C-alpha positions as CSV (number, residue, x, y, z in Angstrom):
1,M,-68.1,54.4,45.2
2,S,-71.5,54.7,46.8
3,V,-74.7,53.7,45.1
4,A,-78.4,54.0,46.1
5,R,-79.5,51.2,48.4
6,P,-82.1,49.0,46.6
7,I,-85.6,48.9,48.0
8,Q,-86.0,46.2,50.6
9,V,-89.5,45.8,52.0
10,P,-90.5,42.9,54.2
11,Q,-93.5,40.8,53.6
12,A,-96.5,42.0,55.7
13,Q,-99.8,40.6,56.6
14,L,-102.5,43.1,55.6
15,A,-105.6,43.7,57.6
16,P,-108.8,43.4,55.5
17,E,-109.7,47.1,55.9
18,E,-106.3,48.1,54.4
19,R,-107.2,46.4,51.2
20,R,-110.1,48.6,50.5
21,R,-108.4,52.0,50.5
22,T,-108.0,54.2,47.5
23,D,-105.2,56.8,47.7
24,L,-106.8,60.2,47.1
25,V,-103.4,61.9,47.1
26,V,-102.7,60.0,43.8
27,L,-106.2,59.9,42.5
28,V,-107.2,63.6,42.9
29,P,-104.1,65.1,41.1
30,T,-104.5,62.6,38.3
31,L,-108.2,63.5,37.8
32,V,-107.4,67.2,37.9
33,L,-104.7,66.8,35.2
34,V,-107.0,64.7,33.0
35,A,-109.7,67.3,33.3
36,L,-107.3,70.1,32.5
37,G,-106.0,68.1,29.6
38,I,-109.5,67.7,28.1
39,A,-110.2,71.4,28.4
40,M,-106.8,72.4,26.9
41,V,-107.0,69.9,24.0
42,V,-110.4,71.4,23.1
43,S,-108.9,74.9,23.0
44,A,-105.7,73.9,21.2
45,G,-107.7,71.8,18.7
46,I,-110.0,74.5,17.6
47,P,-107.8,75.7,14.7
48,L,-107.2,72.1,13.5
49,A,-110.9,71.2,13.6
50,A,-111.9,74.4,11.9
51,A,-109.3,74.0,9.1
52,D,-110.8,70.6,8.1
53,E,-114.3,71.2,6.9
54,S,-115.0,67.5,7.1
55,E,-114.5,67.4,10.8
56,D,-116.9,68.4,13.6
57,I,-115.8,71.4,15.6
58,D,-116.1,69.1,18.7
59,F,-114.0,66.4,17.1
60,Y,-111.1,66.6,19.6
61,L,-113.4,66.9,22.6
62,K,-115.3,63.8,21.7
63,R,-112.1,61.8,21.1
64,E,-110.4,63.0,24.2
65,L,-113.5,62.2,26.3
66,L,-113.5,58.7,24.8
67,F,-109.8,58.2,25.5
68,A,-110.3,59.5,29.1
69,A,-113.2,57.2,29.7
70,L,-111.3,54.2,28.4
71,G,-108.2,55.1,30.4
72,L,-110.1,55.6,33.6
73,A,-111.9,52.2,33.1
74,M,-108.6,50.5,32.6
75,M,-107.2,52.3,35.7
76,W,-110.1,51.1,37.8
77,A,-109.6,47.5,36.5
78,V,-105.8,47.5,37.0
79,M,-106.2,49.0,40.5
80,R,-108.2,45.9,41.5
81,A,-106.3,43.3,39.6
82,P,-104.2,40.8,41.6
83,L,-100.5,41.9,41.5
84,D,-99.4,38.3,41.4
85,A,-101.1,37.9,38.0
86,V,-99.4,41.1,36.8
87,R,-96.0,39.8,37.9
88,D,-96.6,36.3,36.4
89,G,-97.7,37.8,33.1
90,A,-94.7,40.1,32.7
91,G,-93.0,37.7,30.2
92,V,-96.0,37.5,28.0
93,L,-96.6,41.2,28.1
94,L,-92.9,41.9,27.2
95,A,-93.0,39.5,24.3
96,A,-96.2,41.2,23.0
97,A,-94.7,44.7,23.4
98,V,-91.5,43.8,21.5
99,G,-93.6,42.0,18.8
100,L,-95.7,45.1,18.3
101,L,-92.7,47.3,18.1
102,I,-91.3,45.1,15.3
103,L,-94.6,45.0,13.5
104,V,-95.0,48.8,13.5
105,L,-91.8,49.1,11.5
106,F,-93.4,47.1,8.6
107,V,-97.1,48.0,8.7
108,G,-97.2,51.1,10.9
109,V,-98.7,54.4,9.9
110,E,-96.2,57.2,9.3
111,V,-97.0,60.5,11.1
112,N,-94.6,63.5,10.9
113,G,-91.9,61.3,9.5
114,A,-92.1,58.5,12.2
115,R,-93.6,55.1,11.7
116,S,-94.9,54.8,15.3
117,W,-98.5,53.9,14.9
118,L,-100.4,50.7,14.3
119,P,-103.9,51.1,12.8
120,I,-106.6,49.4,14.9
121,P,-108.7,47.2,12.4
122,F,-112.2,48.3,11.7
123,T,-111.8,51.6,13.6
124,P,-110.5,55.1,12.8
125,F,-108.1,54.9,15.7
126,R,-104.4,54.1,15.9
127,F,-102.2,52.6,18.6
128,Q,-98.7,53.5,19.7
129,P,-96.8,50.4,20.9
130,S,-94.0,52.5,22.5
131,E,-96.5,53.7,25.1
132,M,-97.4,50.2,26.0
133,A,-93.7,49.3,26.1
134,K,-93.0,51.9,28.8
135,I,-95.4,50.2,31.3
136,V,-94.5,46.7,30.3
137,L,-90.7,47.4,30.9
138,V,-91.5,48.7,34.3
139,I,-93.4,45.5,35.2
140,A,-90.7,43.2,33.7
141,A,-87.9,45.1,35.5
142,A,-89.7,45.0,38.8
143,R,-90.1,41.2,38.5
144,Y,-86.4,40.7,37.7
145,F,-84.9,43.1,40.3
146,A,-87.3,41.7,43.0
147,K,-85.1,38.6,42.9
148,F,-82.1,40.6,44.2
149,P,-82.9,42.2,47.5
150,A,-79.2,43.1,48.1
151,G,-78.8,44.6,44.6
152,V,-77.4,43.1,41.3
153,P,-73.8,42.1,42.0
154,T,-72.3,41.3,38.6
155,W,-72.6,42.3,34.9
156,R,-73.9,38.8,34.1
157,R,-76.8,39.3,36.5
158,A,-77.4,42.9,35.3
159,L,-77.3,42.0,31.6
160,P,-81.0,40.8,31.1
161,P,-82.8,44.1,32.1
162,F,-80.2,46.3,30.4
163,A,-80.3,44.2,27.2
164,T,-84.1,44.2,27.2
165,L,-84.1,48.0,27.6
166,G,-81.6,48.3,24.8
167,V,-83.7,46.2,22.4
168,V,-86.9,48.2,23.1
169,A,-85.2,51.5,23.0
170,A,-83.5,50.6,19.7
171,L,-86.8,49.5,18.1
172,V,-88.4,52.9,19.2
173,A,-85.4,54.9,17.9
174,V,-85.4,53.4,14.4
175,E,-89.1,54.3,13.8
176,P,-87.5,57.0,14.1
177,D,-88.5,58.4,17.5
178,L,-85.3,59.3,19.2
179,G,-86.9,61.5,21.7
180,T,-89.2,58.8,23.1
181,A,-86.3,56.3,23.1
182,A,-84.1,58.8,25.0
183,V,-86.7,59.5,27.7
184,L,-87.4,55.8,28.0
185,V,-83.8,55.1,28.7
186,A,-83.4,58.0,31.1
187,A,-86.4,56.9,33.2
188,M,-85.4,53.3,33.2
189,L,-81.8,54.0,34.2
190,V,-83.0,56.0,37.2
191,Y,-85.4,53.1,38.0
192,F,-82.6,50.6,37.7
193,H,-80.4,52.5,40.0
194,I,-83.0,52.6,42.7
195,A,-83.8,48.9,42.1
196,G,-80.2,47.9,42.8
197,A,-78.1,48.2,39.7
198,K,-74.5,49.3,40.3
199,L,-73.3,52.7,39.2
200,R,-70.7,51.2,36.9
201,H,-73.4,49.2,35.1
202,L,-75.4,52.4,34.6
203,I,-72.5,54.4,33.3
204,G,-71.6,51.7,30.8
205,A,-75.2,51.4,29.6
206,G,-75.4,55.2,29.4
207,L,-72.3,55.6,27.3
208,L,-73.5,52.9,25.0
209,G,-76.9,54.6,24.7
210,L,-75.2,58.0,24.0
211,S,-73.1,56.4,21.2
212,F,-76.3,55.0,19.6
213,A,-78.1,58.3,19.9
214,A,-75.2,60.1,18.3
215,A,-75.3,57.7,15.4
216,M,-79.0,58.1,15.0
217,A,-78.8,61.9,15.1
218,Y,-76.1,61.8,12.4
219,C,-78.3,59.6,10.2
220,H,-81.3,62.0,10.6
221,P,-80.3,65.6,9.9
222,Y,-83.4,67.1,11.5
223,Q,-82.5,65.5,14.9
224,L,-78.9,66.9,14.6
225,A,-80.3,70.3,13.7
226,R,-82.4,70.3,16.9
227,M,-79.3,69.4,19.0
228,K,-77.2,72.1,17.4
229,A,-79.9,74.7,17.9
230,F,-80.0,73.8,21.6
231,L,-76.3,73.4,22.3
232,F,-75.0,76.4,20.3
233,R,-78.1,78.7,20.3
234,T,-77.3,79.6,16.7
235,E,-80.1,80.3,14.2
236,L,-82.6,79.5,16.9
237,A,-85.6,80.5,14.7
238,S,-84.5,78.2,11.9
239,S,-85.8,74.7,11.4
240,G,-83.8,73.3,14.2
241,G,-85.0,75.8,16.8
242,Y,-88.4,76.8,15.5
243,H,-90.3,74.7,18.0
244,T,-88.5,76.2,20.9
245,T,-88.8,79.7,19.6
246,Q,-92.6,79.5,19.3
247,S,-92.9,77.8,22.6
248,L,-91.0,80.6,24.4
249,I,-93.1,83.2,22.6
250,A,-96.3,81.5,23.7
251,M,-95.3,81.1,27.3
252,G,-93.8,84.6,27.6
253,S,-96.8,86.3,26.2
254,G,-99.1,84.6,28.8
255,G,-97.6,86.4,31.7
256,M,-98.8,85.5,35.2
257,F,-102.5,84.7,34.4
258,G,-102.5,84.3,30.6
259,R,-104.6,85.7,27.8
260,G,-107.6,83.8,28.9
261,Y,-109.0,80.4,28.0
262,C,-109.2,79.9,24.2
263,G,-107.2,83.1,23.8
264,S,-104.0,81.6,22.4
265,V,-102.5,83.1,19.2
266,E,-99.6,80.7,18.8
267,K,-101.9,77.7,18.5
268,Y,-103.1,79.0,15.1
269,F,-100.4,77.0,13.3
270,Y,-97.4,78.8,14.8
271,L,-96.8,76.2,17.4
272,P,-96.0,72.7,16.0
273,A,-98.3,70.0,17.4
274,A,-100.1,72.4,19.7
275,I,-102.4,69.6,21.1
276,H,-99.5,67.2,21.5
277,D,-95.9,68.2,22.1
278,S,-96.6,71.9,22.7
279,I,-99.6,71.7,25.0
280,L,-97.8,73.2,28.0
281,A,-96.9,76.3,25.8
282,V,-100.6,76.7,25.0
283,I,-101.5,76.4,28.7
284,G,-98.8,79.0,29.5
285,E,-100.2,81.4,26.9
286,E,-103.9,81.0,27.8
287,L,-103.7,80.4,31.6
288,G,-100.3,81.9,32.5
289,F,-97.5,81.1,34.7
290,A,-99.9,80.3,37.6
291,A,-101.4,77.4,35.7
292,T,-98.0,76.0,34.6
293,A,-96.7,76.2,38.1
294,A,-99.8,74.4,39.4
295,I,-99.1,71.6,36.9
296,L,-95.6,71.3,38.2
297,V,-96.9,71.1,41.8
298,L,-99.4,68.3,40.8
299,F,-96.6,66.3,39.2
300,G,-94.5,66.9,42.3
301,I,-97.2,65.6,44.5
302,L,-97.6,62.5,42.4
303,T,-93.8,61.9,42.4
304,W,-93.6,62.3,46.2
305,R,-96.6,60.1,46.8
306,G,-95.4,57.4,44.4
307,M,-92.2,57.1,46.3
308,A,-94.0,57.1,49.7
309,I,-96.3,54.3,48.4
310,A,-93.2,52.3,47.3
311,A,-91.7,52.7,50.8
312,R,-94.8,51.1,52.4
313,A,-95.3,48.4,49.8
314,P,-96.1,44.9,51.1
315,D,-93.3,43.2,49.1
316,R,-90.3,44.1,47.0
317,F,-92.0,43.5,43.6
318,S,-94.8,45.9,44.6
319,G,-92.4,48.5,45.8
320,L,-90.3,48.4,42.6
321,L,-93.5,48.6,40.5
322,A,-94.5,51.8,42.3
323,V,-91.0,53.2,41.9
324,G,-91.0,52.4,38.2
325,V,-94.4,53.9,37.4
326,T,-93.4,57.0,39.3
327,C,-90.1,57.4,37.5
328,M,-91.7,57.0,34.1
329,L,-94.4,59.6,34.7
330,A,-92.0,62.1,36.4
331,V,-89.3,61.9,33.8
332,Q,-91.8,62.3,30.9
333,A,-93.3,65.3,32.6
334,L,-89.9,66.8,33.3
335,V,-88.7,66.4,29.7
336,H,-91.9,68.0,28.4
337,V,-91.5,71.0,30.7
338,A,-87.8,71.2,29.9
339,V,-88.5,71.4,26.1
340,A,-91.2,74.0,26.5
341,T,-88.8,76.2,28.6
342,D,-85.8,75.7,26.4
343,C,-83.9,73.6,28.9
344,A,-83.7,70.6,26.6
345,P,-83.6,70.0,22.8
346,A,-87.0,69.8,21.1
347,T,-88.5,66.3,21.1
348,G,-91.9,64.8,20.6
349,M,-92.8,64.0,24.2
350,P,-96.4,64.4,25.4
351,L,-97.2,65.7,28.8
352,P,-98.8,62.8,30.7
353,F,-102.6,63.0,31.2
354,V,-102.7,66.4,29.5
355,S,-101.5,66.1,25.9
356,Y,-103.9,64.7,23.2
357,G,-103.5,61.1,22.3
358,G,-105.2,57.9,23.3
359,S,-102.2,55.7,23.7
360,S,-100.4,58.1,26.0
361,L,-103.4,58.8,28.1
362,V,-104.6,55.2,28.5
363,F,-101.2,53.8,29.4
364,S,-100.5,56.7,31.8
365,L,-103.7,55.9,33.6
366,I,-102.9,52.2,33.6
367,G,-99.7,53.2,35.3
368,V,-101.6,55.1,37.9
369,G,-103.9,52.1,38.3
370,L,-100.8,50.0,39.2
371,L,-99.7,52.7,41.7
372,L,-103.2,52.7,43.3
373,N,-103.1,48.9,43.5
374,V,-99.9,49.0,45.5
375,A,-101.3,51.8,47.7
376,R,-104.4,49.7,48.5
377,K,-102.1,47.0,49.9
378,Q,-99.6,49.2,51.7
379,R,-98.5,48.0,55.1
380,G,-98.6,50.0,58.3
381,R,-100.4,53.3,59.0
382,P,-101.8,55.0,55.9
383,I,-100.0,58.2,54.7
384,G,-102.4,61.2,54.4
385,R,-106.0,61.0,53.5
386,E,-107.5,57.8,52.1
387,A,-111.0,57.0,50.7
388,P,-112.8,53.8,51.6
């Protein structure tokens, strides 16, 4: 049975000028998506801000600009951080992420039935530990798999990263946030396969994860209703399929070029979580199929470029880091699009860089910072256009 060959990149001596390059093919699509996200959050947030008389009409604009500024600053800092320090700090970061995921179960703020948020003391903001855990898992897995250039040969060797993923995913699932846990597992299993895990290990872990997901869905009727609405297409407009129904109405009514910016009807409390989980549906209604297709192209460019950067990384850890960040962003985007187009059960998955939310935006930009960091140290001839 064939498996994907693990990434093997030789050590390379880098010329000084290669260390100062910023990859525009990663940076430009990222900035375009962030700018589009700010504009669409402002539009989708108008009904929410107007409904609360205590809020400024520019409430969501001000917050999203703040999140974007913080995220871009963190991206810039991470892009210039020594990757050796990132690798050496993986254990501490993982322990902190797991500790926060445990803490949120006891003192977290409950939003829409899930206790997924930690209040930040002395501020009006909240922090979502699961977003941090996504990036930390990528770093920790890259450090572990870098020790096995020929792939992980046995179950005993494969157990640590799979067990770590299982613990993190279980902690996220019991918040309960089964959607985020499922996407996390899917992205990491793809990553593990590329990194060198054997197919039998992935199948075993996948079956175990499906069993846990089935048990969680049985314990939470609303999750089971969503799966039934998707699998059997019965009572699609009922509670289990309401989200999907409104999303399809929004995207279908937008046509090729949409109703116009701020012209959405569905965002007026028909679409659940219009600024979060349904942001693509609002884009489809206001800007049309052309804009949603452009978003897919931008994520496609980021995915291709991330894998190209990994192939030219100066060492195995850096290459795996680039692959992990790319997989995480690509799978999240794919799931959001699949839910919006009724190709997957409804789940609370933000669209990276575009959906409203500080934790998602900041840690997605941190992931891009890691990708740019690896790109600045790539060996050989640069791919495409670079900026000094």
